PAGUKE-72306 format. One record per residue: residue number from 1; z, y, x of N, C-alpha, C in turn; residue in three letters. Coordinates in nm, 4 decimals, decimal comma. Layout:
BEGIN
+-----+----------+----------+----------+----------+----------+----------+----------+----------+----------+--------+
| num |      n.w |      n.v |      n.u |     ca.w |     ca.v |     ca.u |      c.w |      c.v |      c.u | residu |
+-----+----------+----------+----------+----------+----------+----------+----------+----------+----------+--------+
| NUM |        Z |        Y |        X |        Z |        Y |        X |        Z |        Y |        X |    ala |
...
+-----+----------+----------+----------+----------+----------+----------+----------+----------+----------+--------+
***
This chain:
BEGIN
+-----+----------+----------+----------+----------+----------+----------+----------+----------+----------+--------+
| num |      n.w |      n.v |      n.u |     ca.w |     ca.v |     ca.u |      c.w |      c.v |      c.u | residu |
+-----+----------+----------+----------+----------+----------+----------+----------+----------+----------+--------+
|   1 |   1,4593 |  -1,3574 |   1,4947 |   1,4316 |  -1,2499 |   1,4231 |   1,3040 |  -1,2173 |   1,3252 |    met |
|   2 |   1,2529 |  -1,1223 |   1,2888 |   1,1406 |  -1,1132 |   1,2065 |   1,1126 |  -0,9577 |   1,2054 |    ala |
|   3 |   1,0048 |  -0,9316 |   1,1828 |   0,9381 |  -0,8091 |   1,1739 |   0,9122 |  -0,7626 |   1,0317 |    ile |
|   4 |   0,9645 |  -0,6697 |   0,9954 |   0,9440 |  -0,5837 |   0,8550 |   0,8800 |  -0,4665 |   0,8913 |    ser |
|   5 |   0,8266 |  -0,4121 |   0,7710 |   0,7667 |  -0,2509 |   0,7588 |   0,8062 |  -0,2096 |   0,6132 |    thr |
|   6 |   0,7706 |  -0,0719 |   0,5706 |   0,8305 |  -0,0242 |   0,4941 |   0,7325 |   0,1001 |   0,4840 |    his |
|   7 |   0,6702 |   0,1179 |   0,3706 |   0,5706 |   0,2263 |   0,3780 |   0,6074 |   0,3658 |   0,2674 |    val |
|   8 |   0,6664 |   0,4443 |   0,3216 |   0,6512 |   0,5837 |   0,2298 |   0,5118 |   0,6515 |   0,2073 |    leu |
|   9 |   0,5091 |   0,6836 |   0,0893 |   0,4122 |   0,7828 |   0,0300 |   0,4987 |   0,9145 |   0,0376 |    asp |
|  10 |   0,4538 |   0,9863 |   0,1296 |   0,5355 |   1,1111 |   0,1760 |   0,4929 |   1,2217 |   0,0740 |    ala |
|  11 |   0,3631 |   1,2008 |   0,0719 |   0,3010 |   1,2831 |  -0,0735 |   0,3525 |   1,3038 |  -0,1889 |    ala |
|  12 |   0,4218 |   1,1735 |  -0,2429 |   0,4448 |   1,1970 |  -0,3291 |   0,6102 |   1,1618 |  -0,3650 |    leu |
|  13 |   0,6847 |   1,1298 |  -0,2182 |   0,8200 |   1,1068 |  -0,2143 |   0,8823 |   1,0311 |  -0,2858 |    gly |
|  14 |   0,7700 |   0,8847 |  -0,2332 |   0,8306 |   0,7529 |  -0,3129 |   0,8068 |   0,6400 |  -0,2235 |    arg |
|  15 |   0,8752 |   0,5080 |  -0,2644 |   0,7722 |   0,4053 |  -0,1734 |   0,6385 |   0,3720 |  -0,2035 |    pro |
|  16 |   0,5800 |   0,3204 |  -0,1450 |   0,4014 |   0,2921 |  -0,1560 |   0,4303 |   0,1561 |  -0,2219 |    ala |
|  17 |   0,4359 |   0,1065 |  -0,3318 |   0,4083 |  -0,0156 |  -0,3997 |   0,2781 |  -0,0594 |  -0,3661 |    ala |
|  18 |   0,2631 |  -0,1800 |  -0,3478 |   0,1138 |  -0,2468 |  -0,3555 |   0,0223 |  -0,1981 |  -0,2348 |    gly |
|  19 |   0,0838 |  -0,1860 |  -0,1145 |  -0,0221 |  -0,1717 |  -0,0165 |  -0,0059 |  -0,2927 |   0,0615 |    val |
|  20 |  -0,1375 |  -0,3487 |   0,0931 |  -0,1987 |  -0,4754 |   0,1298 |  -0,1699 |  -0,4258 |   0,2970 |    arg |
|  21 |  -0,0952 |  -0,5431 |   0,3668 |  -0,0876 |  -0,5230 |   0,5266 |  -0,1164 |  -0,6418 |   0,5708 |    val |
|  22 |  -0,1453 |  -0,6493 |   0,6916 |  -0,1501 |  -0,7982 |   0,7700 |  -0,0876 |  -0,7760 |   0,8911 |    his |
|  23 |  -0,0239 |  -0,8775 |   0,9522 |   0,0290 |  -0,8934 |   1,0693 |  -0,1008 |  -0,9511 |   1,1593 |    leu |
|  24 |  -0,1372 |  -0,9014 |   1,2896 |  -0,1829 |  -0,9654 |   1,4023 |  -0,1304 |  -0,9973 |   1,5197 |    glu |
|  25 |  -0,1269 |  -1,0750 |   1,6176 |  -0,0609 |  -1,1186 |   1,7300 |  -0,2084 |  -1,1311 |   1,8397 |    his |
|  26 |  -0,1690 |  -1,0736 |   1,9561 |  -0,2754 |  -1,0674 |   2,0857 |  -0,2301 |  -1,2184 |   2,1519 |    leu |
|  27 |  -0,3476 |  -1,3227 |   2,1453 |  -0,3173 |  -1,4492 |   2,1885 |  -0,4800 |  -1,4598 |   2,2461 |    arg |
|  28 |  -0,4560 |  -1,4734 |   2,4048 |  -0,5557 |  -1,4745 |   2,5136 |  -0,6832 |  -1,3950 |   2,4541 |    ala |
|  29 |  -0,6640 |  -1,2583 |   2,4944 |  -0,7499 |  -1,1667 |   2,4317 |  -0,8065 |  -1,1513 |   2,3157 |    ala |
|  30 |  -0,7461 |  -1,2163 |   2,2204 |  -0,7937 |  -1,2043 |   2,0936 |  -0,7142 |  -1,1704 |   1,9966 |    val |
|  31 |  -0,6977 |  -1,0583 |   1,8944 |  -0,6312 |  -1,0483 |   1,7904 |  -0,6465 |  -1,1747 |   1,6957 |    trp |
|  32 |  -0,5293 |  -1,2435 |   1,6427 |  -0,5317 |  -1,3491 |   1,5379 |  -0,4563 |  -1,3177 |   1,3944 |    thr |
|  33 |  -0,5103 |  -1,2990 |   1,3139 |  -0,4035 |  -1,2470 |   1,1889 |  -0,3075 |  -1,3957 |   1,1682 |    gln |
|  34 |  -0,1835 |  -1,3298 |   1,1666 |  -0,0889 |  -1,4299 |   1,1577 |  -0,0157 |  -1,4397 |   1,0405 |    val |
|  35 |   0,0115 |  -1,3081 |   0,9521 |   0,0514 |  -1,3128 |   0,8043 |  -0,0018 |  -1,1946 |   0,7229 |    ala |
|  36 |   0,0168 |  -1,1907 |   0,6060 |  -0,0459 |  -1,1265 |   0,5302 |   0,0558 |  -1,0554 |   0,3817 |    glu |
|  37 |   0,0677 |  -0,9765 |   0,3579 |   0,1325 |  -0,9623 |   0,2305 |   0,1181 |  -0,8203 |   0,1485 |    gly |
|  38 |   0,2265 |  -0,7870 |   0,0772 |   0,1914 |  -0,6689 |  -0,0494 |   0,3215 |  -0,5801 |  -0,0132 |    val |
|  39 |   0,3423 |  -0,4724 |   0,0391 |   0,4527 |  -0,4308 |   0,0150 |   0,5031 |  -0,4166 |  -0,1525 |    thr |
|  40 |   0,6397 |  -0,4310 |  -0,1697 |   0,6798 |  -0,4696 |  -0,3035 |   0,7317 |  -0,3193 |  -0,3791 |    asp |
|  41 |   0,8165 |  -0,3545 |  -0,4864 |   0,8362 |  -0,1700 |  -0,5467 |   0,8706 |  -0,0947 |  -0,4602 |    ala |
|  42 |   0,9820 |  -0,1693 |  -0,3588 |   1,0309 |  -0,0603 |  -0,2826 |   0,9891 |  -0,0183 |  -0,1232 |    asp |
|  43 |   0,8469 |  -0,0702 |  -0,1339 |   0,7352 |  -0,0327 |  -0,0810 |   0,7643 |  -0,0997 |   0,0959 |    gly |
|  44 |   0,8547 |  -0,2487 |   0,0831 |   0,8793 |  -0,3158 |   0,1598 |   0,7829 |  -0,4309 |   0,1847 |    arg |
|  45 |   0,8008 |  -0,5129 |   0,3198 |   0,7066 |  -0,5895 |   0,3401 |   0,8193 |  -0,6889 |   0,4607 |    leu |
|  46 |   0,9068 |  -0,7735 |   0,4093 |   1,0008 |  -0,8381 |   0,5135 |   0,9352 |  -0,9859 |   0,5504 |    lys |
|  47 |   1,0288 |  -1,0522 |   0,6695 |   1,0479 |  -1,1510 |   0,7180 |   0,8960 |  -1,2217 |   0,7851 |    asp |
|  48 |   0,8143 |  -1,1116 |   0,8406 |   0,6835 |  -1,1748 |   0,9059 |   0,6974 |  -1,2018 |   1,0256 |    leu |
|  49 |   0,6451 |  -1,3104 |   1,0664 |   0,6682 |  -1,4008 |   1,2137 |   0,6417 |  -1,2800 |   1,2993 |    pro |
|  50 |   0,7706 |  -1,3427 |   1,4118 |   0,7461 |  -1,2472 |   1,5470 |   0,7387 |  -1,3459 |   1,6503 |    val |
|  51 |   0,6601 |  -1,3221 |   1,7670 |   0,6436 |  -1,3972 |   1,8866 |   0,6441 |  -1,3014 |   1,9741 |    ala |
|  52 |   0,6846 |  -1,3218 |   2,1269 |   0,6740 |  -1,2247 |   2,2016 |   0,5128 |  -1,1945 |   2,2345 |    glu |
|  53 |   0,5165 |  -1,0374 |   2,3333 |   0,3899 |  -0,9921 |   2,3193 |   0,3382 |  -0,8810 |   2,2465 |    gly |
|  54 |   0,2023 |  -0,8346 |   2,2468 |   0,1116 |  -0,7757 |   2,1407 |   0,1052 |  -0,7808 |   2,0087 |    ala |
|  55 |   0,1458 |  -0,7282 |   1,9284 |   0,1206 |  -0,7032 |   1,7620 |   0,0578 |  -0,5803 |   1,7404 |    his |
|  56 |   0,0034 |  -0,5996 |   1,6015 |  -0,0351 |  -0,4756 |   1,5399 |  -0,0189 |  -0,5099 |   1,3935 |    arg |
|  57 |   0,0255 |  -0,4267 |   1,3211 |   0,0317 |  -0,4094 |   1,1500 |  -0,0758 |  -0,3359 |   1,1403 |    leu |
|  58 |  -0,1658 |  -0,3734 |   1,0195 |  -0,2834 |  -0,3346 |   0,9534 |  -0,2518 |  -0,2713 |   0,8117 |    val |
|  59 |  -0,2706 |  -0,1620 |   0,7524 |  -0,2305 |  -0,1004 |   0,6687 |  -0,3403 |  -0,1114 |   0,5838 |    phe |
|  60 |  -0,3807 |  -0,1467 |   0,4745 |  -0,4933 |  -0,0936 |   0,4291 |  -0,4507 |  -0,0145 |   0,2627 |    his |
|  61 |  -0,4522 |   0,1395 |   0,3623 |  -0,4234 |   0,2681 |   0,3147 |  -0,5051 |   0,3315 |   0,2171 |    thr |
|  62 |  -0,6731 |   0,3066 |   0,2557 |  -0,7683 |   0,3357 |   0,1646 |  -0,7630 |   0,2398 |   0,0092 |    gly |
|  63 |  -0,7302 |   0,1217 |   0,0016 |  -0,7136 |   0,0726 |  -0,1366 |  -0,5889 |   0,1186 |  -0,2172 |    glu |
|  64 |  -0,4844 |   0,1427 |  -0,1429 |  -0,3880 |   0,2194 |  -0,2134 |  -0,4074 |   0,3802 |  -0,2449 |    tyr |
|  65 |  -0,4780 |   0,4451 |  -0,1557 |  -0,4584 |   0,5849 |  -0,1579 |  -0,5780 |   0,5716 |  -0,3065 |    leu |
|  66 |  -0,6925 |   0,4995 |  -0,2860 |  -0,7814 |   0,4916 |  -0,4083 |  -0,7394 |   0,4489 |  -0,5355 |    ala |
|  67 |  -0,6198 |   0,3408 |  -0,5500 |  -0,5974 |   0,3064 |  -0,6784 |  -0,4909 |   0,3898 |  -0,7316 |    ala |
|  68 |  -0,4501 |   0,5021 |  -0,6535 |  -0,3919 |   0,6223 |  -0,7176 |  -0,4351 |   0,7578 |  -0,7335 |    thr |
|  69 |  -0,5785 |   0,7261 |  -0,7242 |  -0,6687 |   0,8317 |  -0,7607 |  -0,6455 |   0,9726 |  -0,6680 |    asp |
|  70 |  -0,6225 |   0,9388 |  -0,5100 |  -0,6318 |   1,0652 |  -0,4252 |  -0,7315 |   1,0365 |  -0,3403 |    arg |
|  71 |  -0,7731 |   1,1084 |  -0,2589 |  -0,8718 |   1,1080 |  -0,1278 |  -0,8320 |   0,9873 |  -0,0431 |    pro |
|  72 |  -0,9297 |   0,9470 |   0,0197 |  -0,9202 |   0,8270 |   0,0948 |  -1,0180 |   0,9104 |   0,2830 |    val |
|  73 |  -0,9141 |   0,9672 |   0,3907 |  -0,9717 |   0,9733 |   0,4492 |  -0,9424 |   0,8950 |   0,5767 |    phe |
|  74 |  -0,8175 |   0,8301 |   0,5834 |  -0,7783 |   0,6913 |   0,6651 |  -0,7825 |   0,5790 |   0,5955 |    tyr |
|  75 |  -0,8841 |   0,4853 |   0,5725 |  -0,9149 |   0,3656 |   0,5012 |  -0,7902 |   0,2625 |   0,5646 |    pro |
|  76 |  -0,7638 |   0,2635 |   0,6806 |  -0,6915 |   0,1931 |   0,7479 |  -0,5661 |   0,2803 |   0,8490 |    glu |
|  77 |  -0,4849 |   0,2595 |   0,8278 |  -0,3790 |   0,2609 |   0,9503 |  -0,3440 |   0,1440 |   1,0076 |    val |
|  78 |  -0,3627 |   0,1514 |   1,1838 |  -0,3086 |  -0,0412 |   1,2377 |  -0,2273 |   0,0742 |   1,3493 |    val |
|  79 |  -0,1185 |   0,0045 |   1,3662 |  -0,0126 |   0,0179 |   1,4452 |   0,0098 |  -0,0988 |   1,5463 |    val |
|  80 |  -0,0091 |  -0,0545 |   1,6566 |   0,0069 |  -0,1790 |   1,7992 |   0,1249 |  -0,1423 |   1,8236 |    ser |
|  81 |   0,2136 |  -0,2416 |   1,8589 |   0,3609 |  -0,2699 |   1,9299 |   0,3656 |  -0,3766 |   2,0035 |    phe |
|  82 |   0,4703 |  -0,3752 |   2,0661 |   0,5035 |  -0,4824 |   2,1983 |   0,6359 |  -0,5625 |   2,1435 |    leu |
|  83 |   0,6400 |  -0,6730 |   2,1381 |   0,7857 |  -0,7349 |   2,1178 |   0,7859 |  -0,8005 |   2,2352 |    val |
|  84 |   0,9493 |  -0,7975 |   2,3126 |   0,9663 |  -0,8227 |   2,4643 |   1,0993 |  -0,9091 |   2,4001 |    ala |
|  85 |   1,1696 |  -0,9172 |   2,3053 |   1,2523 |  -0,9910 |   2,2976 |   1,2941 |  -1,0249 |   2,1538 |    asp |
|  86 |   1,2312 |  -1,1446 |   2,0858 |   1,2010 |  -1,2090 |   1,9904 |   1,3751 |  -1,2066 |   1,9092 |    val |
|  87 |   1,4504 |  -1,1722 |   1,9649 |   1,6086 |  -1,2072 |   1,9165 |   1,6244 |  -1,0739 |   1,8408 |    gly |
|  88 |   1,5523 |  -0,9919 |   1,8382 |   1,5684 |  -0,8607 |   1,8027 |   1,4702 |  -0,8294 |   1,6861 |    gln |
|  89 |   1,5322 |  -0,7530 |   1,5547 |   1,4358 |  -0,7403 |   1,4462 |   1,3685 |  -0,6390 |   1,4618 |    his |
|  90 |   1,2673 |  -0,6221 |   1,4369 |   1,1565 |  -0,5164 |   1,4669 |   1,1012 |  -0,4595 |   1,2939 |    his |
|  91 |   1,1546 |  -0,3179 |   1,2779 |   1,0864 |  -0,2508 |   1,1893 |   0,9949 |  -0,1789 |   1,2198 |    his |
|  92 |   0,9166 |  -0,1595 |   1,1250 |   0,7761 |  -0,0947 |   1,1606 |   0,7461 |   0,0102 |   1,0144 |    val |
|  93 |   0,8059 |   0,1416 |   1,0076 |   0,7758 |   0,1879 |   0,8731 |   0,6740 |   0,2912 |   0,9227 |    pro |
|  94 |   0,6021 |   0,3279 |   0,7788 |   0,4789 |   0,3963 |   0,7865 |   0,5240 |   0,4874 |   0,6907 |    leu |
|  95 |   0,4771 |   0,6195 |   0,7301 |   0,4971 |   0,7527 |   0,6660 |   0,3736 |   0,7833 |   0,6173 |    leu |
|  96 |   0,3301 |   0,7830 |   0,5084 |   0,1751 |   0,8004 |   0,4584 |   0,1531 |   0,9433 |   0,3529 |    leu |
|  97 |   0,0320 |   0,9930 |   0,3697 |  -0,0230 |   1,1046 |   0,2601 |  -0,1376 |   1,0890 |   0,2618 |    ser |
|  98 |  -0,2497 |   1,1375 |   0,2081 |  -0,4258 |   1,1205 |   0,2059 |  -0,4894 |   1,1729 |   0,3340 |    pro |
|  99 |  -0,3881 |   1,2678 |   0,4117 |  -0,4422 |   1,3210 |   0,5407 |  -0,3919 |   1,3241 |   0,6732 |    phe |
| 100 |  -0,2588 |   1,2490 |   0,6590 |  -0,1821 |   1,2272 |   0,7670 |  -0,0678 |   1,0934 |   0,7737 |    ala |
| 101 |  -0,0410 |   1,0629 |   0,8382 |   0,0537 |   0,9409 |   0,8650 |   0,1250 |   0,9414 |   0,9631 |    tyr |
| 102 |   0,2743 |   0,8976 |   0,9904 |   0,3349 |   0,8723 |   1,1118 |   0,4272 |   0,7340 |   1,0985 |    ser |
| 103 |   0,4443 |   0,7103 |   1,2049 |   0,5201 |   0,5894 |   1,2308 |   0,6511 |   0,5912 |   1,3671 |    thr |
| 104 |   0,7583 |   0,4779 |   1,3453 |   0,8546 |   0,4959 |   1,4001 |   0,9072 |   0,3582 |   1,4273 |    tyr |
| 105 |   0,9870 |   0,3196 |   1,5169 |   1,0904 |   0,2045 |   1,5663 |   1,1863 |   0,2260 |   1,4620 |    arg |
| 106 |   1,1921 |   0,1359 |   1,3389 |   1,3208 |   0,1910 |   1,2603 |   1,4186 |   0,0541 |   1,3095 |    gly |
| 107 |   1,5322 |   0,0384 |   1,2148 |   1,6609 |  -0,0616 |   1,2607 |   1,6530 |  -0,1364 |   1,1362 |    ser |
+-----+----------+----------+----------+----------+----------+----------+----------+----------+----------+--------+
***
């Protein structure tokens, strides 16, 4: 299967298009970047590679917020998670506003 994400701009009530995201995998105690992309018009980034173990998505939120002329308090958001079964789809959404964010395991 794969890893996907969806960034929603909670302050504006719409998808966050154009957010740069990269995926890292922990190998031998070192975080290694394995993929990078930009969210599409629907705020989505799909088909990121998956492997067993620890991963983290790094959302470059400061770039997005600055481009939309809003204050930047969180220049990046890092979401770490574990993959135990590579046969499952792993969807990791991010809800973003200039001064808050939240995440959960989606479907």
